[in-house]
A tleap script that builds the chain and sets N, CA, C and O, in Angstrom:
source leaprc.protein.ff14SB
mol = sequence {
  NMET LEU PRO LEU SER LEU LEU ARG ALA ALA
  ALA GLY GLN PRO MET LEU VAL GLU LEU LYS
  GLY GLY ASP THR TYR ASN GLY ARG LEU VAL
  ASN CYS ASP ALA TRP MET ASN ILE ASN LEU
  ARG ASP VAL ILE CYS THR SER LYS ASP GLY
  ASP LYS PHE TRP LYS MET LYS GLU CYS TYR
  VAL ARG GLY SER SER VAL LYS TYR ILE ARG
  LEU PRO GLU ASP ALA ILE ASP ARG VAL PRO
  GLU ASP ASP GLY GLN ARG HIE ALA VAL VAL
  GLU ALA GLU VAL GLU ALA THR SER GLY GLY
  GLU ALA GLY VAL ALA GLU ALA VAL VAL ALA
  ASP GLY ARG GLY ARG GLY GLY GLY ARG GLY
  ARG GLY ARG GLY GLY ALA GLY GLY ARG ASN
  CSER
}
set mol.1.N position { 261.678 138.018 56.371 }
set mol.1.CA position { 262.046 137.783 55.409 }
set mol.1.C position { 261.316 137.272 53.935 }
set mol.1.O position { 260.357 136.499 53.917 }
set mol.2.N position { 261.984 137.881 52.646 }
set mol.2.CA position { 260.669 137.655 51.589 }
set mol.2.C position { 261.174 136.803 50.808 }
set mol.2.O position { 262.344 136.520 51.067 }
set mol.3.N position { 260.714 136.290 49.941 }
set mol.3.CA position { 260.905 135.059 49.279 }
set mol.3.C position { 262.238 135.273 48.073 }
set mol.3.O position { 263.198 134.553 47.800 }
set mol.4.N position { 261.874 136.333 47.644 }
set mol.4.CA position { 262.754 136.568 46.744 }
set mol.4.C position { 264.311 137.214 47.065 }
set mol.4.O position { 265.184 137.419 46.221 }
set mol.5.N position { 264.384 137.435 48.334 }
set mol.5.CA position { 265.692 137.790 49.268 }
set mol.5.C position { 266.338 136.489 49.286 }
set mol.5.O position { 267.537 136.357 49.037 }
set mol.6.N position { 265.538 135.494 49.586 }
set mol.6.CA position { 265.982 134.426 49.834 }
set mol.6.C position { 266.566 133.513 48.823 }
set mol.6.O position { 267.564 132.805 48.955 }
set mol.7.N position { 265.631 133.663 47.581 }
set mol.7.CA position { 266.447 133.165 46.541 }
set mol.7.C position { 267.568 133.571 45.757 }
set mol.7.O position { 268.345 132.969 45.015 }
set mol.8.N position { 267.414 135.008 46.200 }
set mol.8.CA position { 268.716 135.775 45.808 }
set mol.8.C position { 269.883 135.308 46.444 }
set mol.8.O position { 270.885 135.004 45.797 }
set mol.9.N position { 269.805 135.220 47.864 }
set mol.9.CA position { 270.938 134.895 48.674 }
set mol.9.C position { 271.627 133.425 48.378 }
set mol.9.O position { 272.717 133.057 48.816 }
set mol.10.N position { 270.749 132.681 47.545 }
set mol.10.CA position { 270.755 131.399 47.490 }
set mol.10.C position { 271.853 131.179 46.119 }
set mol.10.O position { 272.344 130.086 45.836 }
set mol.11.N position { 272.047 132.148 45.543 }
set mol.11.CA position { 272.856 132.204 43.900 }
set mol.11.C position { 274.149 131.121 44.289 }
set mol.11.O position { 274.846 131.077 45.303 }
set mol.12.N position { 274.162 130.385 43.213 }
set mol.12.CA position { 275.504 129.651 43.136 }
set mol.12.C position { 275.051 128.135 44.176 }
set mol.12.O position { 275.819 127.227 44.492 }
set mol.13.N position { 273.810 128.248 44.474 }
set mol.13.CA position { 273.666 126.916 45.688 }
set mol.13.C position { 272.976 126.034 44.357 }
set mol.13.O position { 272.617 126.367 43.227 }
set mol.14.N position { 272.993 124.641 45.175 }
set mol.14.CA position { 272.237 123.848 44.395 }
set mol.14.C position { 270.730 124.047 44.842 }
set mol.14.O position { 270.370 124.550 45.906 }
set mol.15.N position { 269.772 123.475 43.654 }
set mol.15.CA position { 268.163 123.527 43.422 }
set mol.15.C position { 267.421 122.826 43.104 }
set mol.15.O position { 267.720 122.187 42.095 }
set mol.16.N position { 266.322 122.590 43.624 }
set mol.16.CA position { 265.678 121.569 42.704 }
set mol.16.C position { 263.951 122.738 42.663 }
set mol.16.O position { 263.345 123.267 43.595 }
set mol.17.N position { 263.689 122.737 41.226 }
set mol.17.CA position { 262.682 123.487 40.958 }
set mol.17.C position { 261.601 122.604 40.416 }
set mol.17.O position { 261.900 122.027 39.370 }
set mol.18.N position { 260.511 122.395 40.863 }
set mol.18.CA position { 259.196 121.462 40.246 }
set mol.18.C position { 258.425 122.226 39.460 }
set mol.18.O position { 257.916 123.194 40.024 }
set mol.19.N position { 258.171 122.063 38.226 }
set mol.19.CA position { 257.111 122.849 37.715 }
set mol.19.C position { 255.886 122.466 37.597 }
set mol.19.O position { 255.675 121.255 37.663 }
set mol.20.N position { 254.747 123.398 37.388 }
set mol.20.CA position { 253.413 122.560 37.386 }
set mol.20.C position { 253.148 122.078 36.272 }
set mol.20.O position { 251.984 122.332 35.961 }
set mol.21.N position { 253.827 121.349 35.332 }
set mol.21.CA position { 253.449 120.521 34.449 }
set mol.21.C position { 254.321 118.918 35.173 }
set mol.21.O position { 254.156 117.750 34.820 }
set mol.22.N position { 255.010 119.344 35.994 }
set mol.22.CA position { 255.527 117.840 36.819 }
set mol.22.C position { 256.990 117.546 36.294 }
set mol.22.O position { 257.581 116.497 36.548 }
set mol.23.N position { 257.395 118.340 35.712 }
set mol.23.CA position { 258.891 118.191 35.298 }
set mol.23.C position { 259.918 118.685 36.461 }
set mol.23.O position { 259.475 119.559 37.206 }
set mol.24.N position { 260.879 118.347 36.631 }
set mol.24.CA position { 261.967 118.776 37.511 }
set mol.24.C position { 263.156 119.242 37.010 }
set mol.24.O position { 263.753 118.861 36.004 }
set mol.25.N position { 263.440 120.066 37.767 }
set mol.25.CA position { 265.275 120.936 36.908 }
set mol.25.C position { 266.167 120.839 38.674 }
set mol.25.O position { 265.725 121.371 39.693 }
set mol.26.N position { 267.186 120.193 38.599 }
set mol.26.CA position { 268.097 120.543 39.375 }
set mol.26.C position { 269.393 120.668 38.780 }
set mol.26.O position { 269.879 120.009 37.861 }
set mol.27.N position { 270.008 121.860 39.615 }
set mol.27.CA position { 271.030 122.479 39.229 }
set mol.27.C position { 271.369 123.757 39.992 }
set mol.27.O position { 270.637 124.180 40.886 }
set mol.28.N position { 272.491 124.357 39.620 }
set mol.28.CA position { 272.423 125.686 40.515 }
set mol.28.C position { 272.109 126.812 40.081 }
set mol.28.O position { 272.102 127.055 38.874 }
set mol.29.N position { 271.786 127.718 41.027 }
set mol.29.CA position { 270.935 129.257 40.696 }
set mol.29.C position { 272.049 130.075 40.196 }
set mol.29.O position { 273.044 130.178 40.914 }
set mol.30.N position { 272.001 130.828 38.760 }
set mol.30.CA position { 272.682 131.634 38.296 }
set mol.30.C position { 272.329 132.990 39.113 }
set mol.30.O position { 273.046 133.688 39.830 }
set mol.31.N position { 271.080 133.100 38.777 }
set mol.31.CA position { 270.208 134.487 39.052 }
set mol.31.C position { 268.586 134.408 38.923 }
set mol.31.O position { 267.930 133.554 38.326 }
set mol.32.N position { 268.144 135.489 39.621 }
set mol.32.CA position { 266.681 135.113 39.326 }
set mol.32.C position { 266.374 136.906 39.344 }
set mol.32.O position { 267.193 137.781 39.624 }
set mol.33.N position { 264.825 137.088 38.922 }
set mol.33.CA position { 264.390 138.267 38.727 }
set mol.33.C position { 263.354 139.015 39.543 }
set mol.33.O position { 263.275 138.436 40.626 }
set mol.34.N position { 262.854 139.637 39.515 }
set mol.34.CA position { 261.709 140.085 40.513 }
set mol.34.C position { 260.390 139.529 40.013 }
set mol.34.O position { 259.371 139.870 40.613 }
set mol.35.N position { 260.303 138.706 38.974 }
set mol.35.CA position { 259.205 137.524 38.557 }
set mol.35.C position { 259.344 136.216 39.068 }
set mol.35.O position { 258.426 135.397 39.017 }
set mol.36.N position { 260.689 135.936 39.664 }
set mol.36.CA position { 260.862 134.672 39.861 }
set mol.36.C position { 261.485 134.049 38.660 }
set mol.36.O position { 261.748 132.858 38.825 }
set mol.37.N position { 261.726 134.437 37.741 }
set mol.37.CA position { 262.117 133.816 36.889 }
set mol.37.C position { 263.737 133.464 36.987 }
set mol.37.O position { 264.524 134.381 37.220 }
set mol.38.N position { 264.129 132.331 36.833 }
set mol.38.CA position { 265.173 131.596 37.155 }
set mol.38.C position { 266.254 131.219 35.963 }
set mol.38.O position { 265.739 130.699 34.974 }
set mol.39.N position { 267.849 131.435 35.921 }
set mol.39.CA position { 268.533 130.803 35.441 }
set mol.39.C position { 269.379 129.799 36.237 }
set mol.39.O position { 269.860 130.221 37.289 }
set mol.40.N position { 269.573 128.810 35.961 }
set mol.40.CA position { 270.191 127.446 36.088 }
set mol.40.C position { 271.159 127.182 35.397 }
set mol.40.O position { 271.131 127.449 34.196 }
set mol.41.N position { 272.587 126.417 36.158 }
set mol.41.CA position { 273.726 126.068 35.231 }
set mol.41.C position { 273.700 124.561 35.610 }
set mol.41.O position { 273.130 124.045 36.571 }
set mol.42.N position { 274.360 124.037 34.752 }
set mol.42.CA position { 274.642 122.280 35.374 }
set mol.42.C position { 273.493 121.610 35.473 }
set mol.42.O position { 273.541 120.607 36.186 }
set mol.43.N position { 272.380 121.890 34.921 }
set mol.43.CA position { 270.894 121.123 35.228 }
set mol.43.C position { 270.779 119.639 34.766 }
set mol.43.O position { 271.354 119.260 33.746 }
set mol.44.N position { 270.176 118.973 35.383 }
set mol.44.CA position { 269.501 118.065 35.092 }
set mol.44.C position { 267.981 117.752 34.959 }
set mol.44.O position { 267.489 117.206 35.946 }
set mol.45.N position { 267.451 117.913 34.286 }
set mol.45.CA position { 266.160 117.873 33.964 }
set mol.45.C position { 265.329 116.411 33.692 }
set mol.45.O position { 265.428 115.711 32.684 }
set mol.46.N position { 264.402 116.132 34.997 }
set mol.46.CA position { 263.675 114.973 35.029 }
set mol.46.C position { 262.281 114.874 34.755 }
set mol.46.O position { 261.455 115.433 35.476 }
set mol.47.N position { 261.914 114.086 33.589 }
set mol.47.CA position { 260.435 114.291 32.697 }
set mol.47.C position { 259.152 114.211 33.893 }
set mol.47.O position { 259.521 114.152 35.066 }
set mol.48.N position { 258.488 114.210 33.765 }
set mol.48.CA position { 257.191 114.544 34.874 }
set mol.48.C position { 257.226 112.562 35.454 }
set mol.48.O position { 257.567 112.228 36.589 }
set mol.49.N position { 256.811 111.598 34.395 }
set mol.49.CA position { 257.358 110.200 34.631 }
set mol.49.C position { 257.952 109.777 35.566 }
set mol.49.O position { 257.555 108.968 36.405 }
set mol.50.N position { 259.514 110.593 35.443 }
set mol.50.CA position { 260.932 110.061 35.827 }
set mol.50.C position { 261.518 108.973 35.051 }
set mol.50.O position { 262.499 108.307 35.379 }
set mol.51.N position { 260.682 108.836 33.778 }
set mol.51.CA position { 261.558 108.219 33.153 }
set mol.51.C position { 262.417 108.343 32.169 }
set mol.51.O position { 263.033 107.409 31.654 }
set mol.52.N position { 262.523 110.033 31.734 }
set mol.52.CA position { 263.540 110.451 31.040 }
set mol.52.C position { 264.277 111.449 31.220 }
set mol.52.O position { 263.707 112.541 31.232 }
set mol.53.N position { 265.529 111.418 31.387 }
set mol.53.CA position { 266.606 112.814 32.140 }
set mol.53.C position { 267.318 113.314 30.510 }
set mol.53.O position { 267.646 112.751 29.465 }
set mol.54.N position { 267.300 114.666 31.052 }
set mol.54.CA position { 268.352 115.394 30.177 }
set mol.54.C position { 269.073 115.976 30.915 }
set mol.54.O position { 268.651 116.210 32.048 }
set mol.55.N position { 270.294 116.376 30.565 }
set mol.55.CA position { 271.497 117.162 31.050 }
set mol.55.C position { 271.664 118.598 30.407 }
set mol.55.O position { 271.938 118.519 29.210 }
set mol.56.N position { 271.593 119.571 30.772 }
set mol.56.CA position { 271.522 120.767 29.935 }
set mol.56.C position { 272.820 121.644 30.622 }
set mol.56.O position { 272.957 121.576 31.843 }
set mol.57.N position { 273.760 122.462 29.822 }
set mol.57.CA position { 274.788 123.410 30.795 }
set mol.57.C position { 273.815 124.603 31.113 }
set mol.57.O position { 274.229 125.349 32.000 }
set mol.58.N position { 272.778 124.878 30.639 }
set mol.58.CA position { 272.246 126.055 31.377 }
set mol.58.C position { 270.670 126.021 30.695 }
set mol.58.O position { 270.253 125.434 29.697 }
set mol.59.N position { 270.039 126.839 31.602 }
set mol.59.CA position { 268.417 126.639 31.617 }
set mol.59.C position { 267.778 127.662 32.161 }
set mol.59.O position { 268.173 128.054 33.258 }
set mol.60.N position { 266.716 128.282 31.554 }
set mol.60.CA position { 265.885 129.366 31.834 }
set mol.60.C position { 264.573 128.736 32.142 }
set mol.60.O position { 263.963 128.018 31.349 }
set mol.61.N position { 264.163 129.056 33.372 }
set mol.61.CA position { 262.418 128.499 33.620 }
set mol.61.C position { 261.842 129.985 34.213 }
set mol.61.O position { 262.407 130.991 34.643 }
set mol.62.N position { 260.516 129.623 34.026 }
set mol.62.CA position { 259.610 131.299 33.727 }
set mol.62.C position { 259.020 131.011 34.815 }
set mol.62.O position { 258.528 129.911 35.068 }
set mol.63.N position { 259.024 132.159 35.677 }
set mol.63.CA position { 258.664 132.179 37.176 }
set mol.63.C position { 257.197 131.384 37.443 }
set mol.63.O position { 256.938 130.598 38.354 }
set mol.64.N position { 256.372 131.823 36.407 }
set mol.64.CA position { 254.815 131.520 36.431 }
set mol.64.C position { 254.575 130.037 36.093 }
set mol.64.O position { 253.440 129.586 36.250 }
set mol.65.N position { 255.444 129.347 35.697 }
set mol.65.CA position { 255.287 128.215 35.840 }
set mol.65.C position { 255.964 127.060 37.043 }
set mol.65.O position { 255.827 125.838 36.988 }
set mol.66.N position { 256.665 127.786 38.039 }
set mol.66.CA position { 257.146 127.218 38.939 }
set mol.66.C position { 256.181 126.548 40.165 }
set mol.66.O position { 255.620 127.424 40.823 }
set mol.67.N position { 255.946 125.459 40.504 }
set mol.67.CA position { 255.116 124.958 41.298 }
set mol.67.C position { 255.847 125.045 42.660 }
set mol.67.O position { 255.364 125.756 43.542 }
set mol.68.N position { 257.056 124.313 42.882 }
set mol.68.CA position { 257.590 124.745 44.212 }
set mol.68.C position { 259.258 124.778 43.990 }
set mol.68.O position { 259.761 124.157 43.054 }
set mol.69.N position { 260.036 125.525 44.893 }
set mol.69.CA position { 261.640 125.238 44.737 }
set mol.69.C position { 262.026 125.006 46.237 }
set mol.69.O position { 261.684 125.623 47.246 }
set mol.70.N position { 262.994 123.729 46.036 }
set mol.70.CA position { 263.799 123.576 47.278 }
set mol.70.C position { 265.245 123.900 47.109 }
set mol.70.O position { 266.009 123.548 46.211 }
set mol.71.N position { 265.517 124.834 48.429 }
set mol.71.CA position { 266.976 124.989 48.479 }
set mol.71.C position { 267.557 124.337 49.458 }
set mol.71.O position { 266.884 123.789 50.332 }
set mol.72.N position { 268.945 124.305 49.444 }
set mol.72.CA position { 269.480 123.668 50.787 }
set mol.72.C position { 269.023 124.662 52.071 }
set mol.72.O position { 268.756 125.864 52.082 }
set mol.73.N position { 269.046 123.629 53.178 }
set mol.73.CA position { 268.755 124.317 54.525 }
set mol.73.C position { 269.761 125.295 55.223 }
set mol.73.O position { 269.398 125.805 56.283 }
set mol.74.N position { 271.167 125.637 54.644 }
set mol.74.CA position { 271.716 126.929 55.277 }
set mol.74.C position { 271.295 127.838 54.396 }
set mol.74.O position { 271.577 128.975 54.774 }
set mol.75.N position { 270.675 127.793 53.269 }
set mol.75.CA position { 270.436 129.266 52.587 }
set mol.75.C position { 269.784 130.424 53.084 }
set mol.75.O position { 269.886 131.607 52.758 }
set mol.76.N position { 268.832 129.633 54.263 }
set mol.76.CA position { 268.296 130.798 54.863 }
set mol.76.C position { 269.307 131.778 55.670 }
set mol.76.O position { 269.234 133.004 55.583 }
set mol.77.N position { 270.248 131.099 56.456 }
set mol.77.CA position { 271.303 131.810 56.928 }
set mol.77.C position { 272.323 133.033 56.033 }
set mol.77.O position { 273.115 133.834 56.530 }
set mol.78.N position { 271.996 132.847 54.657 }
set mol.78.CA position { 272.700 133.708 53.750 }
set mol.78.C position { 272.064 134.959 53.510 }
set mol.78.O position { 272.576 135.910 52.918 }
set mol.79.N position { 270.776 134.903 54.064 }
set mol.79.CA position { 269.732 136.324 53.499 }
set mol.79.C position { 270.332 137.533 54.749 }
set mol.79.O position { 270.640 137.290 55.916 }
set mol.80.N position { 270.352 138.541 54.202 }
set mol.80.CA position { 271.024 139.652 54.903 }
set mol.80.C position { 269.805 140.004 56.231 }
set mol.80.O position { 268.583 140.003 56.082 }
set mol.81.N position { 270.341 140.203 57.132 }
set mol.81.CA position { 269.467 140.556 58.344 }
set mol.81.C position { 268.512 141.635 58.179 }
set mol.81.O position { 267.321 141.523 58.467 }
set mol.82.N position { 269.078 142.729 57.690 }
set mol.82.CA position { 268.280 143.970 57.600 }
set mol.82.C position { 267.333 143.725 56.136 }
set mol.82.O position { 266.751 144.775 55.865 }
set mol.83.N position { 267.140 143.008 55.486 }
set mol.83.CA position { 266.756 142.817 54.273 }
set mol.83.C position { 265.184 143.090 54.446 }
set mol.83.O position { 264.639 143.638 53.488 }
set mol.84.N position { 264.365 142.756 55.603 }
set mol.84.CA position { 263.121 143.098 55.724 }
set mol.84.C position { 262.849 144.052 56.110 }
set mol.84.O position { 261.677 144.344 55.875 }
set mol.85.N position { 263.601 145.023 56.835 }
set mol.85.CA position { 263.517 146.286 57.536 }
set mol.85.C position { 263.876 147.177 56.413 }
set mol.85.O position { 263.563 148.344 56.648 }
set mol.86.N position { 264.413 146.996 55.315 }
set mol.86.CA position { 265.061 147.735 54.212 }
set mol.86.C position { 263.418 148.029 53.213 }
set mol.86.O position { 262.938 149.091 52.817 }
set mol.87.N position { 262.986 146.819 53.089 }
set mol.87.CA position { 261.681 146.610 52.484 }
set mol.87.C position { 260.693 147.260 53.013 }
set mol.87.O position { 259.821 147.668 52.246 }
set mol.88.N position { 260.576 147.516 54.425 }
set mol.88.CA position { 259.400 148.536 55.054 }
set mol.88.C position { 259.925 149.700 54.772 }
set mol.88.O position { 259.188 150.475 54.161 }
set mol.89.N position { 261.134 150.107 55.075 }
set mol.89.CA position { 261.214 151.343 54.588 }
set mol.89.C position { 260.980 152.110 53.279 }
set mol.89.O position { 260.650 153.277 53.068 }
set mol.90.N position { 261.243 151.122 52.503 }
set mol.90.CA position { 261.401 151.662 50.874 }
set mol.90.C position { 259.934 151.657 50.735 }
set mol.90.O position { 259.584 152.645 50.089 }
set mol.91.N position { 258.780 150.793 51.159 }
set mol.91.CA position { 257.121 150.798 51.109 }
set mol.91.C position { 256.865 152.216 51.665 }
set mol.91.O position { 256.245 153.021 50.970 }
set mol.92.N position { 257.372 152.593 53.032 }
set mol.92.CA position { 256.772 153.732 53.362 }
set mol.92.C position { 257.348 154.838 53.000 }
set mol.92.O position { 256.732 155.858 53.307 }
set mol.93.N position { 258.421 154.976 52.396 }
set mol.93.CA position { 259.070 156.149 51.389 }
set mol.93.C position { 257.884 156.070 50.287 }
set mol.93.O position { 257.280 157.125 50.095 }
set mol.94.N position { 257.593 155.237 49.742 }
set mol.94.CA position { 256.517 155.176 48.398 }
set mol.94.C position { 255.392 155.636 48.883 }
set mol.94.O position { 255.076 156.547 48.117 }
set mol.95.N position { 254.368 155.516 49.949 }
set mol.95.CA position { 253.392 155.662 50.434 }
set mol.95.C position { 253.543 157.279 50.868 }
set mol.95.O position { 252.557 158.000 50.719 }
set mol.96.N position { 254.495 157.707 51.279 }
set mol.96.CA position { 254.766 159.030 51.642 }
set mol.96.C position { 255.033 159.812 50.319 }
set mol.96.O position { 254.653 160.983 50.324 }
set mol.97.N position { 255.438 159.492 49.550 }
set mol.97.CA position { 255.484 160.478 47.970 }
set mol.97.C position { 254.577 160.202 47.286 }
set mol.97.O position { 254.313 161.070 46.454 }
set mol.98.N position { 253.604 158.828 47.271 }
set mol.98.CA position { 252.359 158.936 46.291 }
set mol.98.C position { 251.495 160.020 46.370 }
set mol.98.O position { 250.769 160.269 45.407 }
set mol.99.N position { 251.463 160.763 47.462 }
set mol.99.CA position { 250.290 161.865 47.653 }
set mol.99.C position { 249.377 161.820 48.429 }
set mol.99.O position { 249.098 162.701 49.242 }
set mol.100.N position { 248.643 160.494 48.222 }
set mol.100.CA position { 247.930 160.113 49.610 }
set mol.100.C position { 246.356 161.196 48.807 }
set mol.100.O position { 245.844 161.188 47.688 }
set mol.101.N position { 246.058 162.027 50.149 }
set mol.101.CA position { 244.603 162.798 49.592 }
set mol.101.C position { 245.219 164.049 48.949 }
set mol.101.O position { 244.587 164.490 47.989 }
set mol.102.N position { 246.338 164.702 49.303 }
set mol.102.CA position { 246.765 165.879 48.817 }
set mol.102.C position { 247.006 165.654 47.077 }
set mol.102.O position { 246.838 166.501 46.200 }
set mol.103.N position { 247.391 164.424 46.943 }
set mol.103.CA position { 247.966 164.361 45.469 }
set mol.103.C position { 246.314 164.297 44.552 }
set mol.103.O position { 246.153 164.614 43.373 }
set mol.104.N position { 245.532 163.927 45.258 }
set mol.104.CA position { 243.897 163.491 44.678 }
set mol.104.C position { 243.259 165.154 44.492 }
set mol.104.O position { 242.687 165.522 43.466 }
set mol.105.N position { 243.467 165.938 45.564 }
set mol.105.CA position { 243.121 167.244 45.603 }
set mol.105.C position { 243.555 168.002 44.617 }
set mol.105.O position { 242.745 168.719 44.029 }
set mol.106.N position { 245.346 167.987 44.129 }
set mol.106.CA position { 245.920 168.562 43.005 }
set mol.106.C position { 245.116 168.311 41.863 }
set mol.106.O position { 244.688 169.271 41.222 }
set mol.107.N position { 244.765 166.752 41.410 }
set mol.107.CA position { 244.564 166.530 40.342 }
set mol.107.C position { 242.923 167.237 39.935 }
set mol.107.O position { 242.616 167.559 38.787 }
set mol.108.N position { 242.199 167.349 40.887 }
set mol.108.CA position { 240.817 167.901 41.100 }
set mol.108.C position { 240.986 169.510 40.438 }
set mol.108.O position { 240.403 169.998 39.470 }
set mol.109.N position { 241.785 169.983 41.149 }
set mol.109.CA position { 241.658 171.258 40.932 }
set mol.109.C position { 242.503 171.744 39.588 }
set mol.109.O position { 242.343 172.847 39.065 }
set mol.110.N position { 243.399 170.766 39.136 }
set mol.110.CA position { 244.151 171.001 37.821 }
set mol.110.C position { 243.287 171.457 36.567 }
set mol.110.O position { 243.769 172.262 35.770 }
set mol.111.N position { 242.053 170.961 36.400 }
set mol.111.CA position { 241.245 171.490 35.080 }
set mol.111.C position { 239.476 171.783 35.704 }
set mol.111.O position { 238.572 172.263 35.019 }
set mol.112.N position { 239.372 171.369 37.052 }
set mol.112.CA position { 237.788 171.351 37.668 }
set mol.112.C position { 236.866 170.237 37.204 }
set mol.112.O position { 235.655 170.352 37.395 }
set mol.113.N position { 237.322 169.265 36.660 }
set mol.113.CA position { 236.394 167.862 36.595 }
set mol.113.C position { 236.626 166.905 37.000 }
set mol.113.O position { 235.894 165.940 36.779 }
set mol.114.N position { 237.935 166.803 37.878 }
set mol.114.CA position { 238.664 165.639 38.501 }
set mol.114.C position { 239.450 165.161 37.532 }
set mol.114.O position { 239.746 165.832 36.543 }
set mol.115.N position { 239.985 163.566 37.802 }
set mol.115.CA position { 240.664 162.991 36.831 }
set mol.115.C position { 240.346 162.384 35.625 }
set mol.115.O position { 239.210 161.928 35.492 }
set mol.116.N position { 241.225 162.292 34.643 }
set mol.116.CA position { 240.525 161.480 32.956 }
set mol.116.C position { 240.007 162.545 32.332 }
set mol.116.O position { 239.830 163.666 32.808 }
set mol.117.N position { 239.752 162.131 31.170 }
set mol.117.CA position { 239.357 163.134 30.230 }
set mol.117.C position { 238.057 162.899 29.719 }
set mol.117.O position { 237.789 163.255 28.571 }
set mol.118.N position { 237.248 162.360 30.411 }
set mol.118.CA position { 235.756 162.333 30.386 }
set mol.118.C position { 235.594 160.707 29.700 }
set mol.118.O position { 236.396 159.778 29.790 }
set mol.119.N position { 234.519 160.738 29.133 }
set mol.119.CA position { 234.005 159.298 28.591 }
set mol.119.C position { 233.836 159.567 27.180 }
set mol.119.O position { 232.955 158.825 26.746 }
set mol.120.N position { 234.283 160.273 26.340 }
set mol.120.CA position { 234.314 160.130 25.121 }
set mol.120.C position { 233.071 161.387 24.595 }
set mol.120.O position { 232.586 162.285 25.283 }
set mol.121.N position { 232.825 161.077 23.264 }
set mol.121.CA position { 231.862 161.924 22.794 }
set mol.121.C position { 230.556 161.743 23.296 }
set mol.121.O position { 230.107 160.661 23.673 }
set mol.122.N position { 229.752 163.181 23.294 }
set mol.122.CA position { 228.353 162.887 23.738 }
set mol.122.C position { 227.950 162.889 25.172 }
set mol.122.O position { 226.785 162.705 25.525 }
set mol.123.N position { 229.056 163.125 26.087 }
set mol.123.CA position { 228.960 162.772 27.593 }
set mol.123.C position { 228.564 163.906 28.014 }
set mol.123.O position { 228.746 163.865 29.231 }
set mol.124.N position { 228.013 165.165 27.665 }
set mol.124.CA position { 228.166 166.402 28.487 }
set mol.124.C position { 229.406 167.147 27.988 }
set mol.124.O position { 230.319 166.694 27.296 }
set mol.125.N position { 229.274 168.222 28.416 }
set mol.125.CA position { 230.289 169.250 28.140 }
set mol.125.C position { 229.730 170.179 26.864 }
set mol.125.O position { 228.528 170.129 26.601 }
set mol.126.N position { 230.555 170.962 26.140 }
set mol.126.CA position { 230.011 172.067 25.172 }
set mol.126.C position { 229.886 171.214 24.143 }
set mol.126.O position { 230.433 170.114 24.068 }
set mol.127.N position { 228.963 171.848 23.117 }
set mol.127.CA position { 228.991 171.090 21.887 }
set mol.127.C position { 227.750 170.179 21.786 }
set mol.127.O position { 226.908 170.274 22.678 }
set mol.128.N position { 227.555 169.270 20.739 }
set mol.128.CA position { 226.799 168.203 20.647 }
set mol.128.C position { 225.075 168.481 20.401 }
set mol.128.O position { 224.812 169.606 19.976 }
set mol.129.N position { 224.357 167.910 20.543 }
set mol.129.CA position { 223.014 168.162 19.882 }
set mol.129.C position { 222.036 169.082 20.904 }
set mol.129.O position { 221.088 169.788 20.562 }
set mol.130.N position { 222.497 168.882 22.106 }
set mol.130.CA position { 221.845 169.903 22.734 }
set mol.130.C position { 222.124 171.174 23.203 }
set mol.130.O position { 221.462 171.915 23.929 }
set mol.131.N position { 223.271 171.323 22.646 }
set mol.131.CA position { 223.581 172.786 22.898 }
set mol.131.C position { 223.143 173.751 21.944 }
set mol.131.O position { 223.380 174.946 22.121 }
savepdb mol mol.pdb
quit
């Protein structure tokens, strides 16, 4: 099971998000993206010290600032069974179409000097001081 699959399956469920700075956000998950950026609704934010509280209708949490997420125990039962298998199949298809050794050989044959366009002026080739 993938973490994003678990998070997506928990849409609409209550969750607690603690940030690296120590603040906590309790709310219902609206959605998340591939970078684990999270949209919450009906949020109660608690300061690091626990002495200040804010109530917000909606909140956006950047994924890179999340320390941990607590979901309801039954959230794991909502994850589709084939999600891990589907990910493995997509990964295998990407490897098969990426070219592997054949892709590199084609790049070398294209202009005779391999990949890239060289290292700038004066690094070999026609022209220059030594020609």
